[in-house]
VMD Tcl script that builds the backbone (N, CA, C; Angstrom):
set m [mol new atoms 210]
animate dup $m
set s [atomselect $m all]
$s set {name element resname resid chain x y z} {
  {N N MET 1 A 148.713 54.346 55.584}
  {CA C MET 1 A 148.280 55.721 55.673}
  {C C MET 1 A 147.177 55.973 54.641}
  {N N ILE 2 A 146.100 56.566 55.071}
  {CA C ILE 2 A 144.962 56.856 54.199}
  {C C ILE 2 A 145.202 58.178 53.481}
  {N N LYS 3 A 144.944 58.159 52.160}
  {CA C LYS 3 A 145.175 59.341 51.341}
  {C C LYS 3 A 143.896 59.756 50.611}
  {N N LEU 4 A 143.914 60.965 50.083}
  {CA C LEU 4 A 142.816 61.484 49.288}
  {C C LEU 4 A 142.547 60.548 48.111}
  {N N LEU 5 A 141.278 60.253 47.864}
  {CA C LEU 5 A 140.774 59.409 46.784}
  {C C LEU 5 A 141.034 57.922 46.985}
  {N N ASP 6 A 141.536 57.512 48.159}
  {CA C ASP 6 A 141.659 56.088 48.449}
  {C C ASP 6 A 140.273 55.457 48.512}
  {N N THR 7 A 140.198 54.215 48.059}
  {CA C THR 7 A 138.994 53.413 48.223}
  {C C THR 7 A 139.116 52.716 49.571}
  {N N VAL 8 A 138.086 52.860 50.396}
  {CA C VAL 8 A 138.124 52.320 51.757}
  {C C VAL 8 A 136.870 51.499 52.042}
  {N N ALA 9 A 136.972 50.630 53.028}
  {CA C ALA 9 A 135.826 49.857 53.501}
  {C C ALA 9 A 135.616 50.158 54.978}
  {N N LEU 10 A 134.360 50.174 55.378}
  {CA C LEU 10 A 134.016 50.396 56.784}
  {C C LEU 10 A 134.385 49.187 57.630}
  {N N LEU 11 A 134.932 49.426 58.797}
  {CA C LEU 11 A 135.234 48.355 59.753}
  {C C LEU 11 A 134.156 48.224 60.819}
  {N N ASP 12 A 133.246 49.196 60.881}
  {CA C ASP 12 A 132.176 49.210 61.888}
  {C C ASP 12 A 130.830 49.477 61.222}
  {N N ASP 13 A 129.767 48.984 61.816}
  {CA C ASP 13 A 128.418 49.378 61.414}
  {C C ASP 13 A 128.160 50.805 61.886}
  {N N ILE 14 A 127.426 51.566 61.082}
  {CA C ILE 14 A 126.974 52.902 61.481}
  {C C ILE 14 A 125.472 52.933 61.223}
  {N N PRO 15 A 124.695 52.360 62.147}
  {CA C PRO 15 A 123.259 52.170 61.926}
  {C C PRO 15 A 122.472 53.459 61.673}
  {N N ASP 16 A 122.860 54.562 62.319}
  {CA C ASP 16 A 122.098 55.802 62.134}
  {C C ASP 16 A 122.273 56.381 60.727}
  {N N LYS 17 A 123.256 55.896 59.968}
  {CA C LYS 17 A 123.473 56.330 58.583}
  {C C LYS 17 A 123.132 55.213 57.589}
  {N N ASN 18 A 122.577 54.107 58.098}
  {CA C ASN 18 A 122.250 52.937 57.270}
  {C C ASN 18 A 123.479 52.354 56.574}
  {N N LEU 19 A 124.615 52.385 57.253}
  {CA C LEU 19 A 125.853 51.830 56.727}
  {C C LEU 19 A 126.266 50.642 57.583}
  {N N ARG 20 A 126.835 49.642 56.916}
  {CA C ARG 20 A 127.275 48.467 57.672}
  {C C ARG 20 A 128.715 48.126 57.329}
  {N N ARG 21 A 129.311 47.360 58.192}
  {CA C ARG 21 A 130.689 46.919 58.029}
  {C C ARG 21 A 130.875 46.327 56.632}
  {N N GLY 22 A 131.953 46.749 55.956}
  {CA C GLY 22 A 132.249 46.222 54.639}
  {C C GLY 22 A 131.823 47.112 53.485}
  {N N GLN 23 A 130.962 48.091 53.757}
  {CA C GLN 23 A 130.563 48.972 52.665}
  {C C GLN 23 A 131.752 49.797 52.206}
  {N N VAL 24 A 131.787 50.065 50.907}
  {CA C VAL 24 A 132.940 50.690 50.263}
  {C C VAL 24 A 132.645 52.148 49.938}
  {N N GLY 25 A 133.631 53.005 50.218}
  {CA C GLY 25 A 133.511 54.428 49.928}
  {C C GLY 25 A 134.828 54.988 49.417}
  {N N THR 26 A 134.824 56.286 49.141}
  {CA C THR 26 A 136.009 56.989 48.641}
  {C C THR 26 A 136.312 58.173 49.547}
  {N N VAL 27 A 137.578 58.336 49.906}
  {CA C VAL 27 A 138.004 59.485 50.695}
  {C C VAL 27 A 137.979 60.712 49.788}
  {N N VAL 28 A 137.148 61.692 50.140}
  {CA C VAL 28 A 137.009 62.891 49.313}
  {C C VAL 28 A 137.608 64.132 49.969}
  {N N GLU 29 A 137.990 64.020 51.232}
  {CA C GLU 29 A 138.634 65.145 51.911}
  {C C GLU 29 A 139.384 64.632 53.125}
  {N N ILE 30 A 140.542 65.219 53.381}
  {CA C ILE 30 A 141.309 64.927 54.586}
  {C C ILE 30 A 140.946 65.995 55.610}
  {N N LEU 31 A 140.504 65.555 56.780}
  {CA C LEU 31 A 140.102 66.455 57.852}
  {C C LEU 31 A 141.180 66.483 58.927}
  {N N LYS 32 A 141.050 67.408 59.859}
  {CA C LYS 32 A 141.998 67.506 60.970}
  {C C LYS 32 A 141.834 66.333 61.925}
  {N N GLU 33 A 142.894 66.090 62.666}
  {CA C GLU 33 A 142.892 65.113 63.754}
  {C C GLU 33 A 142.433 63.729 63.321}
  {N N ASP 34 A 143.122 63.162 62.317}
  {CA C ASP 34 A 142.873 61.789 61.896}
  {C C ASP 34 A 141.461 61.593 61.350}
  {N N GLY 35 A 140.922 62.602 60.686}
  {CA C GLY 35 A 139.572 62.506 60.132}
  {C C GLY 35 A 139.583 62.499 58.613}
  {N N PHE 36 A 138.581 61.831 58.058}
  {CA C PHE 36 A 138.451 61.699 56.617}
  {C C PHE 36 A 136.982 61.813 56.239}
  {N N GLU 37 A 136.672 62.654 55.262}
  {CA C GLU 37 A 135.320 62.726 54.724}
  {C C GLU 37 A 135.225 61.618 53.674}
  {N N VAL 38 A 134.269 60.715 53.859}
  {CA C VAL 38 A 134.139 59.560 52.972}
  {C C VAL 38 A 132.770 59.592 52.311}
  {N N GLU 39 A 132.780 59.423 50.982}
  {CA C GLU 39 A 131.543 59.384 50.207}
  {C C GLU 39 A 131.252 57.941 49.818}
  {N N PHE 40 A 130.005 57.541 50.022}
  {CA C PHE 40 A 129.543 56.212 49.651}
  {C C PHE 40 A 128.575 56.361 48.484}
  {N N SER 41 A 128.830 55.620 47.404}
  {CA C SER 41 A 128.022 55.719 46.188}
  {C C SER 41 A 127.560 54.336 45.757}
  {N N ASP 42 A 126.428 54.297 45.029}
  {CA C ASP 42 A 125.948 53.023 44.505}
  {C C ASP 42 A 126.708 52.664 43.223}
  {N N ASN 43 A 126.364 51.544 42.602}
  {CA C ASN 43 A 127.072 51.081 41.405}
  {C C ASN 43 A 126.922 52.027 40.220}
  {N N ALA 44 A 125.903 52.869 40.230}
  {CA C ALA 44 A 125.699 53.843 39.163}
  {C C ALA 44 A 126.446 55.145 39.441}
  {N N GLY 45 A 127.116 55.241 40.600}
  {CA C GLY 45 A 127.864 56.434 40.954}
  {C C GLY 45 A 127.074 57.478 41.713}
  {N N LYS 46 A 125.829 57.161 42.064}
  {CA C LYS 46 A 124.988 58.107 42.815}
  {C C LYS 46 A 125.322 58.029 44.308}
  {N N PRO 47 A 125.774 59.147 44.891}
  {CA C PRO 47 A 126.109 59.137 46.320}
  {C C PRO 47 A 124.862 58.915 47.192}
  {N N TYR 48 A 125.017 58.101 48.225}
  {CA C TYR 48 A 123.919 57.880 49.166}
  {C C TYR 48 A 124.300 58.222 50.605}
  {N N ALA 49 A 125.569 58.493 50.852}
  {CA C ALA 49 A 125.990 58.908 52.196}
  {C C ALA 49 A 127.360 59.574 52.099}
  {N N MET 50 A 127.574 60.567 52.955}
  {CA C MET 50 A 128.876 61.206 53.086}
  {C C MET 50 A 129.019 61.598 54.551}
  {N N LEU 51 A 130.113 61.180 55.164}
  {CA C LEU 51 A 130.296 61.494 56.571}
  {C C LEU 51 A 131.763 61.451 56.966}
  {N N PRO 52 A 132.092 62.159 58.053}
  {CA C PRO 52 A 133.470 62.127 58.561}
  {C C PRO 52 A 133.704 60.858 59.363}
  {N N LEU 53 A 134.853 60.246 59.136}
  {CA C LEU 53 A 135.218 59.023 59.839}
  {C C LEU 53 A 136.676 59.107 60.279}
  {N N LYS 54 A 137.037 58.283 61.237}
  {CA C LYS 54 A 138.410 58.201 61.740}
  {C C LYS 54 A 139.110 57.005 61.100}
  {N N SER 55 A 140.435 57.026 61.095}
  {CA C SER 55 A 141.189 55.951 60.442}
  {C C SER 55 A 140.895 54.581 61.052}
  {N N HIS 56 A 140.611 54.511 62.353}
  {CA C HIS 56 A 140.332 53.217 62.984}
  {C C HIS 56 A 139.004 52.612 62.518}
  {N N GLN 57 A 138.182 53.394 61.810}
  {CA C GLN 57 A 136.913 52.901 61.278}
  {C C GLN 57 A 137.033 52.437 59.829}
  {N N LEU 58 A 138.232 52.579 59.234}
  {CA C LEU 58 A 138.402 52.336 57.807}
  {C C LEU 58 A 139.555 51.386 57.512}
  {N N MET 59 A 139.437 50.706 56.382}
  {CA C MET 59 A 140.511 49.879 55.854}
  {C C MET 59 A 140.688 50.276 54.395}
  {N N VAL 60 A 141.924 50.589 53.994}
  {CA C VAL 60 A 142.200 50.924 52.602}
  {C C VAL 60 A 142.131 49.645 51.775}
  {N N LEU 61 A 141.477 49.725 50.600}
  {CA C LEU 61 A 141.380 48.590 49.687}
  {C C LEU 61 A 142.380 48.780 48.552}
  {N N TYR 62 A 142.985 47.691 48.138}
  {CA C TYR 62 A 143.980 47.725 47.069}
  {C C TYR 62 A 143.493 46.870 45.911}
  {N N HIS 63 A 143.665 47.373 44.691}
  {CA C HIS 63 A 143.193 46.671 43.500}
  {C C HIS 63 A 144.336 46.072 42.684}
  {N N GLU 64 A 145.568 46.327 43.089}
  {CA C GLU 64 A 146.734 45.814 42.385}
  {C C GLU 64 A 147.702 45.204 43.394}
  {N N PRO 65 A 148.507 44.242 42.963}
  {CA C PRO 65 A 149.478 43.658 43.892}
  {C C PRO 65 A 150.567 44.663 44.252}
  {N N LEU 66 A 151.157 44.462 45.403}
  {CA C LEU 66 A 152.294 45.289 45.807}
  {C C LEU 66 A 153.480 44.994 44.919}
  {N N ASP 67 A 154.226 46.010 44.571}
  {CA C ASP 67 A 155.434 45.845 43.772}
  {C C ASP 67 A 156.500 45.193 44.645}
  {N N ALA 68 A 157.096 44.149 44.174}
  {CA C ALA 68 A 158.118 43.419 44.956}
  {C C ALA 68 A 159.324 44.295 45.280}
  {N N ALA 69 A 159.548 45.345 44.492}
  {CA C ALA 69 A 160.689 46.226 44.730}
  {C C ALA 69 A 160.417 47.262 45.810}
  {N N SER 70 A 159.188 47.392 46.247}
  {CA C SER 70 A 158.835 48.432 47.238}
  {C C SER 70 A 159.334 48.100 48.607}
}
mol reanalyze $m
mol bondsrecalc $m
mol representation Tube
mol addrep $m
């Protein structure tokens, strides 16, 4: 399940926004009907794209291992 402030990666190219599969963004708003506003920023933190996406277009990224007790 995708949550607010999750780090996500694109699963599809979005050529009209100059985004390609694998680019990393942050969920900044939860929208209705399985929608998420995602902001894409460069390494300096400057945003270069923000757009609504559906969960099937995104993969949540994890930076820590799963807890074995979960």
